N, C-alpha and C positions, 0 to 999 in steps of 0.2 A: 315769259314775264307775266302774261295775262293770268295763268293759273295761280301764280304766286300772289298777285294782287287780289284776285277774287277770293283767295283764302283769307284775306285780311278783313273781309266784310262779314262780320259776326255780330251777334247781339251785344257782345261785350265791348265792341270797338267804340272809341270815343267819337264825338262828332267831328273833331279835327282830323282824326285818322281816316274816317269815312270820307270826309271832304277831299283830302288829298288823294286818297286811293281812287275815288271816282274820277278825279281830274286826270290822273295818269292813265286810267282806263279809257277815258275819253280821247286823249291824245293817241293812245295806241290804236283805238278803233278808227280814228280819222286816218292815220297812216295806212291802215289796212283797207281803207275805202268802205268801212262799215259805218256809214254816216248816221243811220238811225240810232245805232248803239252809241255812237259818239255823242249825239244830242242827248240821249237818255242819261248817260253818265255825267255829262256836263251839267244837266239840270239837277241831278242828285247832289253833285258837288256844290252847286249854287245854294241848294236848300240847306245843306250842312253849314255852309258859310253864313247864310242868313241867320240860322239858329245861334251861331256863335257870335255874330256881329263882327265877323272877320272880313273887312272890306276888301283887302287884297285878294283873298281867295275867291270872294264873290265876283270881283271884277274879272279875274282871269278865267273863271268858270263861264261867266256870261259871254265873254269874248270868244272862248273856245266853242261854245254852243253856236254862236253866229258863224264861226269858221266852218263848222260841220253842216249847219243848216244851209248856208249859202252854196256849199259844194253839192249837197243833196238836191236842193230846189233849183239850183243854177240861177239864183237871183239874190241880190242884197237889198233888203228893204231900207229905205231912208230912215224910217222911224227906229228900226233896230240898230242901225249903225250910229244914229244920234244918241241912243241910250248908252251904247258901249263907249262912245267918245266922252260922254258926261261922266261915266264911272271912272274911266282912265284919267280924266283931268283931276278928279278928286283924289285919286291915289297918287298920281304924279310920280310914277316910277319909270325910269328910262326904258327898260325892256318892253313894258306894256305900251309906252308911248310909241315906240317903233312899230309894234304890232298894230296899233290903232291907225297910225299914219299909213302903213301899207294897206290897211283896209280902205281908208279914204282914197288912196291912189287907185286901188282896184275898182272902187265904185266910180271914180272920176274917169277912168280909162274907158268905161262903158257909156257914160252919159255926157262927159265933157273932156275928151282926151287931151285937149290943149292945156288943161290945168293939172294933169296927173303927175307930171315929172317933178313939180315942186314938192309934192308930198313925199315922193320917193327920195328926193334930195335930203329933206329934213330927217327922214328915217335913216338914210345912209350915214349921216353924220353921227347919229346916235349909236348905230351898231359899230362904227369905227371907234367911238369913244369907249364903249363897254367891251369891245373886242369879243363879240359873240355873233354867231350867224342866226340864232333863234329859230332853228328848224324844228318843226315843220311850218311854223308861222310864216317864214320867209317865202313859202310857195306863193303867197299873194304878190310879193315883190317880183318874183320870177315870172309870174303870169303877166304882170304889167310890162315888164321889160320886153317880153315877147310881143305883146300886143302893140306896144309903141315903137317896136323896131329898134330898141336901144341895145347895142351889143356890149358896150363897156360901161359898167356901173360908175367908174370914175368921172365920166362925162356928165353925170347927173348934177354935180356940184357947180358946174359952170353957169354963172349968171344968176345963181340963187343965193341971196345973202343969208349968212348963218343966223339961226335963231336957237335959243335955248329950247329944251323939249317942251316946257310948259307953254312958251309963247307959240311954238309950232302947233301944239294941240289947240290952243285958243284960236289960231288963225284957221286951222282946218275945221274946227267946230263952227266958226262964223261962216265959212264957205258952204258947209253942208246945210246950214240954216237957210241959205238962199234957195235951196232945192225944194221942190214940192214934197211935202210930207208923205204923200201917197205914191211917190215915185219908187220904182224898183230898177236897179241896175242889173243887167244880165251878167251872170258869171258862168259862161259856158267853159267847158274844158279847153285848155290851150295846149295842143299837141300832146306830149307825154308828161307835161308838167303837173296837171291836175289829176289827183287820184281818181280812178274810174268809178269806184263805188258800185252800188247796186243793192 
């Protein structure tokens, strides 16, 4: 797949084609544990999206860049996550909302684990509603479940009142705003769940 995608990067390619090609290359590089390459492709995708004024593409590219950066650097910066949340709130698309809520949960699992399950619960309701696993983004959820010792995803919903995805994002954003902007949450590998990279 990678050679086919790379062949699409030509001087004649449109900004939209380049944006999506670099996005898929970023995802492929992330899955293979090539986090530097994933960051580079996600950045190029975001640049194409910015040129086009394509808000959805820009948001998913920036979110994917943070996914790769946090795996590479083994930290999630509060400022970077807050930026992603604000972008996702503006786009307000359910799959991206689940991705962002998993990111907040993963951040919380490192700095305030008692708060993490609620963000997993809100994301779980979204993925059930859209009937999609959203892999590899869901690796963030799986890391959280392992860290929190939660064996059954169904138990996440117990005691967490349902919210629409926009309201859940707003609540997550408000919680994140209470954290120190200079804070970093550790994202160390969790067993075999996190791609090794290098």
